[in-house]
N, C-alpha and C positions, 0 to 999 in steps of 0.2 A: 590548473586543470580542474574541471568540474568533477565532482564525485558522482558516479552513476549508481543509483540504487534501484533495483528491481523489486516490485511488490508482486509476489507470485504465490501460487498454490496449485495443488493437484486437482482440486475440485471447484466447481463453480458455486456461486452463492454464499461464499464464506466471509465476504466483506473486503475484498481487495480494493475495489474502487473507493469505498468509504475510507479505507486505510490510506490509500494514495493521496486522497484529497486532504485528509487530516494531517498526515506527515508533512506534506508539502506546505500546507498553511502554517503548521507549527514551526517549521524551519524558517519560513518567511517572517513570521512574527518575532523571531529571534534575530532578525536583521540579515539573514542569508538571502542571496539572490537565487531564486528557485524556478525551474521549469518543470511542469508535470505533463507527461505525454501519454495519451490513450493509445495503446497498441491493439485494442480490440476492434479491428476493422470490420465494419458491417453491423456492429452492435454497440455503437458508442453510447456511453452514459456518464463519463467523467464530467463533461460540460454541464450536464444537468445538476450533478451534485455540487459543482463549483458555481452554479448559478449564472452561467454565461452562454447557455445554449442558443439564445437568440442573436448572439454576436458572432457566431461561427460563419465565416465567409469562405475561408480557405482552411484546409486540413492537412494533416501529416502526410497523406498520400500525395496531395497536390505539391507539397514541398519536395518530396522524394522524386517526383516525375518532372520537376522543373516547371510546373504550371503556376507556381507562386513562390515568392521568396519566404525565407523563414520569418522575417520581420512582418510580412503581410499576414502570415498565418498565426503567429503568436498572439494570444488574447491576454491583455493585461487584466489582472484581477481588480475588482472594484474596491476591495478592502485594503490591499497591499500593493504598492507600486513596484515591489521587487518580486512579485509572484506572477507567473505566466502559465497559460494553458495552451497545449497543442492538441486539438481535438482529433479524433479518429474520423475516417470517412464512413458515411452510412451507406454509400452506394457501390463501393468496390468490395472485392473479396481479399482474403489474406495474401493471395499471390501478388497483390499490388505492392507489398513490402519487399525490399531486398536488403541483403546484408550491407552492400556498398552504400545504399541510400540511407540506411539507419546510421551507419558509421559517419557519413558526411554531416547529417543533422546533429549528431552528438558532438562532433568536432567543432561545428559552427557555433553551437551553444556554449561550448567551452571558450571559444575565441571571443564570444560576446560578454565574457566575464561572469557566467553563471557559476555559483558555488556548488549547487546540487541539481542533478536531473533525476526526477522520479519517473520510473517507467511502470505504468499501470498495465500489467500483463493480463492477457486473456487466461482463462483456466486451462489446465491440462498441458499437453506436450506437443500441440500442433505448431505450425510455422510462426504465428504471431507471438506465441509464448516463448519459443526458442529465440526469436530475434530480440524480444524484450530483455532476455537474460544474457544474451551473448556477450555484450560489452560491459556488463555490470562489474562494479568494484565490490558492492555489497548486495545482499539479498535479504529481504524480510519475507519469511515464509508464513503466510496467513493460514491458520488452522482452527477449525472448530474442534472442541475436545470430544470428538467421537471417532470410533474406529475407522470408518470409511474415509473420513477427511485426513486422518493421520496416515493411513496406508497410501493414499494417493499422493500425499506430500513427500513420502519417501522416494517415489519415482522422480519427482522434481529435484530432490537433493542429488540423486544420481546424475542427472543432467548438469546441474551446477558444478559438480565435481569433475565432469569429464568432457562436456560439450561446449564450454565457454571459451572466449578468446584467451582468458588467463590460463585455463587448463591446457589449451593447445600450445601456448608459448612456454608452458612449464614455469611460470613465474608466480606461483602461489594460487591457491583456490580463491574463489569468491567467498568472502566472509559472510556466512549465513546466520541470521537471527530468527528466533521464533516469536510470532505474535499470535496469541490466543484470542479469539473473538467469541462473543456470545457465551461467556463463561458464567456459570451459575453455581456458586458455592453450595447452595442447598441441594442441587441435583448431584454435585460431586459427593457430598456427604452421604446421600442416599444410595450411591453406587450407580446412578443413571448416566453419569458423565465421567470421562477420564479426568484425573487430577493433573495439575501442572507437572508434577514429578513424573507421572505416567507418560505424558507426551514427550517431555524432555528425554526420558530414558529411551523411548522407541526411536526418536529422530536424532538423538545425539546433539541437540542444539540447546543453547541457553536462551531463556526467555527475555525478550526486550520489552514486552508489554502484555498485559492481560486486560482485555476490554470486557467489562461485565455486560451481561444481557440487559438491554435497555431499550425502551420504546423511543428514547430521544434520538437514536440513530436514524430511524425511519422518518421521524418528524423533521429532523435537520435536512435529510435528503429531499423531502417534499418541498422544503422551503428554499432549496438551492444554496444551502450553507453547510460547510463542513462541520461535523459535530464538535470538533475541537474548539470551535468558536463559542460554544455554550459552556461558560465557566461553572454553571450550576449543575450541569449534567455529570454523572459519575463516569459515563463513557467518554465525554469530552476531557475530563480530568485525567482519565487513564491514558488517553492518547497523548496528552501533554507530557505525562510522565515518560511515555515511550520515546518521545522526541528528545527529552532531556537525556535519557540513557544513550540514545543514538549519538549524542554530542559529548558523551563521556562523563555525564553527571551521575552521581550515585543517588538513587531513589529507591525506597522500599516499595515492594509490590502492594498495592492497595486493592480493596474490593474483592479479595480472594478467600475470605473466611466468612462463615455464617455469623451474623451479629447475634450475640447472646442476649436474650431478653433479661432485663432487670427484674427485681422482685415485684415492683409495683405494676409493671406492664403485664407480668404473668397473672398477678392478682386481679387486674381489671380487664384482662383479655386483650391487651394492646399488641 
């Protein structure tokens, strides 16, 4: 059975799609067969970040409505033969998705031998977001370390605990993990940003990854390449750490403290 992981948040613009692309790519790089699905009907951008937007012929909604087969709609990644993208429709609205249709696609992916299905959720708590999380086994809750982002994510946690397939069947909650994005140790130290401990305490979640503030994320998106592919980037390295932890590896959190300047850099103003 494929493990279904939803990438979710209460607030838009926190880096869900960037995270979905990097987590999916990181898992594929470790030899897992992975499909990543864009649930943001009408506003698709996962295909842009994955660099396959010109190859979209059929989309998720076409498959749900029987207008195309799953094999026709899945786009194989150019970098990894075991990584596939299922794009969202740009011309339909959220009502084009149905619980039964989503369930069938997920079951078919499992039957095709996929190890992981990553569901890139729209922000908030509307229908697309609800369907993205409904069949999930695990959730990665993407949060910026600021009060409004944390507060909105708390509402999503309430839905994960009560409105998912697992919750309704009473066979255990969706296992939720925290992923902090745009983290700046300097701003945390100056009190402008919440610390990792602050966010963990409010949401009651353990951190699976801390992605530092970095211009590399935007550069990678513009190139159509998940930032995890950039081994020189601290954001890319932090996503790789998060994937390792997702697979059960122990890794210390990096890029979370202010680098202390040495004597000579202080002396020469470095």
